[in-house]
C-alpha positions as CSV (number, residue, x, y, z in Angstrom):
1,M,0.0,0.0,0.0
2,V,1.6,3.2,-1.2
3,C,0.3,6.8,-1.0
4,I,1.9,9.9,-2.6
5,I,1.0,13.1,-0.7
6,T,1.6,16.5,-2.4
7,F,2.5,19.9,-0.9
8,A,4.8,18.4,1.8
9,R,5.6,21.8,3.3
10,S,2.2,22.1,4.9
11,W,1.0,21.0,8.3
12,Q,-1.9,19.2,6.7
13,T,0.6,17.0,4.8
14,L,2.6,16.3,7.9
15,I,-0.7,15.3,9.7
16,A,-1.8,13.1,6.8
17,T,1.7,11.5,6.6
18,R,1.6,10.5,10.2
19,A,-2.1,9.4,10.0
20,L,-1.4,7.0,7.1
21,G,2.1,6.0,8.2
22,K,0.8,4.9,11.6
23,A,-1.8,2.7,9.7
24,G,1.1,0.9,8.0
25,I,0.8,2.6,4.7
26,K,4.0,3.6,2.8
27,V,3.9,7.3,2.4
28,V,5.9,9.2,-0.2
29,T,5.9,13.0,0.2
30,C,6.5,15.5,-2.6
31,D,6.7,19.3,-3.1
32,T,8.6,22.0,-5.1
33,D,10.7,22.8,-1.9
34,K,13.5,20.5,-1.0
35,F,13.2,21.5,2.6
36,A,9.5,20.7,2.8
37,T,8.4,19.8,6.4
38,A,6.9,16.3,5.8
39,F,10.1,15.2,4.0
40,F,11.7,14.9,7.5
41,S,8.8,12.8,9.0
42,K,9.8,9.3,10.1
43,Y,6.7,8.1,8.3
44,S,7.8,9.3,4.9
45,V,9.6,6.4,3.2
46,G,10.6,8.6,0.3
47,N,10.2,12.0,-1.3
48,F,10.7,13.9,-4.5
49,L,10.4,17.3,-6.1
50,Y,7.8,18.1,-8.8
51,T,7.3,21.0,-11.3
52,N,5.4,23.9,-9.8
53,P,1.8,23.4,-11.1
54,A,1.3,27.2,-11.1
55,I,4.0,27.4,-13.8
56,N,3.4,24.2,-15.8
57,E,0.4,22.0,-15.0
58,K,1.1,19.4,-17.6
59,K,4.7,18.9,-16.5
60,F,3.5,18.6,-12.9
61,I,1.1,15.8,-13.9
62,L,3.9,14.1,-15.9
63,D,6.2,14.2,-12.8
64,L,3.5,12.6,-10.7
65,I,2.8,9.9,-13.2
66,E,6.5,9.1,-13.6
67,K,6.8,8.6,-9.8
68,C,3.6,6.6,-9.6
69,K,5.1,4.2,-12.1
70,Y,8.3,4.1,-10.2
71,Y,6.8,3.3,-6.8
72,K,4.3,0.9,-8.3
73,K,7.2,-1.1,-9.7
74,K,9.4,-0.7,-6.6
75,Y,6.8,-2.1,-4.2
76,N,4.7,-4.1,-6.6
77,E,1.6,-2.4,-5.1
78,E,-1.2,0.0,-6.2
79,V,-0.5,3.7,-5.6
80,M,-2.8,6.4,-4.4
81,I,-2.3,10.2,-4.7
82,L,-3.6,12.2,-1.9
83,P,-3.4,15.9,-3.0
84,I,-3.1,18.7,-0.5
85,H,-3.6,22.4,-1.2
86,K,-4.2,23.7,-4.8
87,E,-2.6,20.6,-6.3
88,T,-6.0,19.1,-5.7
89,Y,-7.6,21.2,-8.4
90,V,-4.9,20.4,-11.0
91,I,-5.0,16.7,-10.3
92,S,-8.8,16.8,-10.7
93,K,-8.5,18.7,-14.0
94,Y,-6.3,15.9,-15.4
95,R,-7.9,13.1,-13.5
96,K,-8.5,10.8,-16.6
97,R,-4.7,10.8,-17.2
98,V,-3.9,10.4,-13.5
99,E,-6.3,7.5,-12.9
100,K,-4.5,5.4,-15.4
101,H,-1.6,5.2,-13.0
102,A,-3.0,6.0,-9.5
103,K,-6.1,5.9,-7.4
104,I,-7.5,9.2,-6.2
105,C,-10.4,10.3,-4.0
106,V,-11.2,13.6,-5.7
107,D,-14.3,15.0,-7.4
108,D,-14.6,16.0,-11.0
109,F,-13.0,19.3,-11.9
110,E,-16.4,20.7,-13.0
111,N,-18.0,19.9,-9.6
112,I,-14.9,21.3,-7.7
113,M,-15.2,24.6,-9.6
114,K,-18.9,24.9,-8.7
115,V,-18.0,25.2,-5.1
116,H,-14.5,26.7,-5.3
117,N,-15.3,29.7,-7.4
118,K,-17.1,32.2,-5.1
119,A,-19.0,33.7,-8.0
120,N,-20.8,30.3,-8.5
121,I,-21.9,29.8,-4.9
122,P,-24.8,32.3,-4.6
123,S,-27.0,31.0,-7.4
124,M,-26.3,27.4,-6.4
125,L,-27.3,28.1,-2.7
126,K,-30.4,30.0,-3.8
127,R,-31.4,27.0,-6.0
128,Y,-31.1,24.6,-3.0
129,K,-32.7,27.1,-0.5
130,I,-29.6,27.3,1.7
131,R,-29.2,30.5,3.7
132,H,-26.2,32.6,2.7
133,P,-25.0,36.2,3.0
134,K,-26.1,38.7,0.4
135,T,-23.5,38.5,-2.3
136,F,-22.8,40.6,-5.4
137,V,-20.9,39.4,-8.4
138,I,-19.1,42.3,-10.1
139,K,-18.3,42.4,-13.8
140,D,-17.1,46.0,-14.2
141,I,-16.2,48.9,-12.0
142,I,-19.2,51.0,-13.2
143,E,-21.4,48.2,-11.7
144,L,-19.5,48.6,-8.5
145,Y,-20.4,52.2,-8.1
146,K,-24.1,51.4,-8.6
147,I,-24.0,48.6,-6.0
148,V,-22.3,50.6,-3.2
149,P,-25.4,52.6,-2.0
150,K,-27.3,49.3,-1.6
151,L,-24.7,47.6,0.7
152,K,-25.0,47.0,4.4
153,F,-21.6,47.2,6.1
154,P,-19.3,45.6,7.0
155,V,-18.6,44.1,3.6
156,F,-16.1,41.5,2.6
157,I,-14.2,41.8,-0.7
158,K,-13.2,38.3,-1.8
159,V,-11.1,37.1,-4.7
160,L,-12.9,34.3,-6.6
161,E,-10.3,31.6,-6.0
162,S,-8.3,32.1,-2.8
163,A,-7.0,30.3,0.3
164,A,-7.0,31.3,4.0
165,S,-7.1,35.1,4.3
166,I,-5.2,35.8,1.0
167,G,-7.4,37.8,-1.3
168,L,-9.8,38.8,1.4
169,K,-10.5,42.3,2.7
170,K,-13.0,43.5,5.3
171,V,-14.4,47.1,4.7
172,D,-16.4,48.9,7.3
173,D,-17.6,52.0,5.4
174,R,-18.6,53.2,1.9
175,D,-15.7,55.6,1.6
176,M,-13.1,52.9,1.6
177,L,-14.9,50.2,-0.4
178,I,-14.1,51.4,-3.9
179,Y,-10.5,52.2,-3.0
180,E,-9.9,48.8,-1.4
181,Y,-11.7,47.0,-4.2
182,K,-9.5,48.6,-6.9
183,K,-6.4,48.0,-4.8
184,L,-7.2,44.3,-4.6
185,V,-7.9,44.2,-8.4
186,D,-4.5,45.8,-9.1
187,E,-2.6,43.6,-6.5
188,F,-3.8,40.4,-8.2
189,N,-3.8,41.9,-11.7
190,L,-7.4,40.7,-12.2
191,K,-9.4,40.9,-15.5
192,P,-13.1,41.8,-15.3
193,K,-14.2,38.1,-15.5
194,D,-12.1,37.5,-12.4
195,Y,-13.2,40.5,-10.3
196,P,-13.8,39.8,-6.6
197,I,-17.2,39.4,-5.2
198,L,-18.7,41.5,-2.5
199,Q,-20.3,39.8,0.5
200,E,-22.2,41.5,3.3
201,G,-21.1,40.6,6.7
202,V,-23.3,38.4,9.0
203,P,-23.1,38.9,12.8
204,G,-22.2,35.8,14.8
205,K,-19.5,33.2,15.1
206,D,-17.5,31.3,12.4
207,Y,-17.7,27.5,12.3
208,C,-16.0,24.9,10.0
209,V,-17.9,21.9,8.9
210,T,-15.7,19.1,7.5
211,A,-16.9,16.2,5.5
212,L,-16.0,13.2,3.4
213,M,-18.5,12.0,0.7
214,N,-18.4,8.9,-1.4
215,K,-20.3,9.6,-4.7
216,G,-23.0,11.6,-2.8
217,K,-23.1,9.5,0.3
218,L,-21.9,10.9,3.6
219,K,-19.1,8.9,5.2
220,A,-17.9,11.4,7.9
221,M,-18.7,14.8,9.2
222,M,-17.4,16.8,12.1
223,T,-17.5,20.5,13.1
224,Y,-15.1,22.7,14.9
225,V,-14.7,26.4,15.8
226,N,-11.6,28.5,16.0
227,I,-11.0,29.8,19.5
228,K,-7.9,31.8,18.5
229,C,-6.5,32.9,15.1
230,N,-3.1,34.2,14.0
231,P,-3.1,37.0,12.9
232,Y,-5.9,37.9,15.3
233,K,-9.4,37.8,13.6
234,S,-8.1,37.6,10.0
235,G,-5.7,34.6,10.1
236,P,-6.1,30.8,10.2
237,G,-7.1,29.1,13.4
238,V,-4.3,28.1,15.9
239,Y,-6.5,26.9,18.7
240,R,-9.8,25.1,18.1
241,K,-12.5,23.1,19.8
242,N,-15.1,20.7,18.5
243,V,-18.8,21.5,18.5
244,K,-22.0,19.7,17.4
245,S,-24.5,21.7,15.4
246,I,-27.4,19.7,13.8
247,V,-28.6,22.7,11.9
248,M,-25.3,23.6,10.3
249,E,-24.4,20.0,9.5
250,R,-27.9,19.4,8.0
251,E,-27.4,22.3,5.6
252,A,-23.9,21.1,4.6
253,K,-25.2,17.6,4.0
254,K,-28.1,19.0,1.9
255,L,-25.7,20.8,-0.4
256,L,-23.2,17.9,-0.7
257,T,-25.9,15.4,-1.4
258,K,-27.6,17.6,-4.0
259,I,-24.4,18.1,-6.0
260,K,-23.4,14.4,-5.4
261,W,-20.0,15.4,-3.9
262,H,-17.2,13.0,-3.9
263,G,-14.1,13.4,-1.7
264,L,-13.1,15.8,1.0
265,I,-14.5,19.3,1.6
266,E,-14.6,22.0,4.4
267,I,-17.5,24.4,4.5
268,D,-17.4,27.7,6.4
269,F,-20.6,28.8,8.2
270,R,-21.5,31.7,10.4
271,M,-24.1,31.1,13.1
272,T,-26.2,34.1,14.2
273,G,-27.4,34.7,17.7
274,D,-30.9,33.3,16.8
275,N,-29.3,30.0,15.7
276,K,-29.5,30.5,12.0
277,P,-26.6,29.2,10.0
278,Y,-25.3,31.2,6.9
279,L,-23.1,29.3,4.5
280,I,-20.1,31.6,3.7
281,E,-17.9,29.6,1.4
282,C,-16.6,26.1,0.5
283,N,-13.0,24.8,0.4
284,P,-13.0,21.6,-1.7
285,R,-9.7,20.2,-0.3
286,F,-8.0,19.5,3.0
287,W,-8.4,22.3,5.6
288,G,-6.2,24.0,8.1
289,G,-7.7,22.2,11.1
290,L,-7.1,18.7,9.8
291,N,-5.2,17.9,13.0
292,Q,-8.4,18.7,14.9
293,S,-10.3,16.1,12.9
294,V,-7.6,13.4,13.2
295,A,-7.2,14.0,17.0
296,S,-11.0,13.6,17.3
297,N,-10.8,10.1,15.8
298,V,-12.1,11.2,12.3
299,N,-9.1,10.0,10.3
300,Y,-9.9,11.7,7.0
301,P,-6.7,10.8,5.3
302,L,-7.2,7.1,6.0
303,L,-10.9,7.2,5.1
304,A,-10.1,8.9,1.8
305,Y,-7.4,6.3,1.2
306,K,-9.8,3.4,1.7
307,I,-12.4,5.0,-0.7
308,A,-9.7,5.3,-3.3
309,M,-8.2,1.9,-2.9
310,E,-11.1,-0.2,-1.8
311,G,-14.1,1.7,-3.2
312,D,-15.6,2.6,0.2
313,C,-14.9,3.2,3.9
314,E,-16.7,2.8,7.2
315,T,-19.2,5.5,8.1
316,V,-18.0,7.6,11.0
317,K,-21.0,8.2,13.3
318,K,-19.3,9.4,16.5
319,Y,-16.2,11.4,17.3
320,D,-14.7,12.9,20.4
321,K,-16.5,16.2,21.0
322,H,-14.2,17.4,23.8
323,V,-10.9,17.8,21.8
324,R,-9.2,21.1,21.9
């Protein structure tokens, strides 16, 4: 049993490497950085460098295929690729080529883009009657000027395809909105078709609902909340606790079932004081709080591995709700 895990520099990859390695799976880690963190894990039996997919997607895929062939021959076993970070999207895009040489637990590229691109989310959520913040898709700057008087502040400016707090700006008043919007457009050199969305803020607390689906069937779901973030308020969580929210998880399951999701996903919600969940955005890949999930006995890397290699995994119905 061999699993190749990408983006070895990340904490998610280190957690996944440990989770699979402890289960007796041979883990091979890879990255563009020769000093990537997971390279130095005792559970990584080998590592290699690949072409940066942001520079050359096809060469990146060829690099992975070459290594799949190598490790398949070396160990005489089937190989799985467990993608971390944005490599997930590229592997999904070329999944037909990849699946000739390796097993994966990743949805189709079209389905991933439905939930990853923030401009697609509002119409989809409206169709499935899932509560979400008022969101505006901007196609030109003139349209922005027309929308500003209608907005309720604070407002979040969000780049369509971003990770963590990159490409995100909170604005508290009308005077700064257009300035900050244009600044973000210039910073990312965006064309009109890629202009950021505007999303009105919702009062309440942020929650993260994580899930694993097997062709539209729920296999695992757990929810946590960030107690502390770094940087404060705007950065990723550094201290978390588990929670159980039937209403949030019901909405997440509804969406994932409707779109027949396959693979891993994390969905951000904001819960108001009157117990109404608002779906903020979806991250169709491993999330920053993966260690929280694994520590709670929801071993997502291993579950995804089983789906890829065996076709299915056990359904996780309980997890430790007291983990911090």
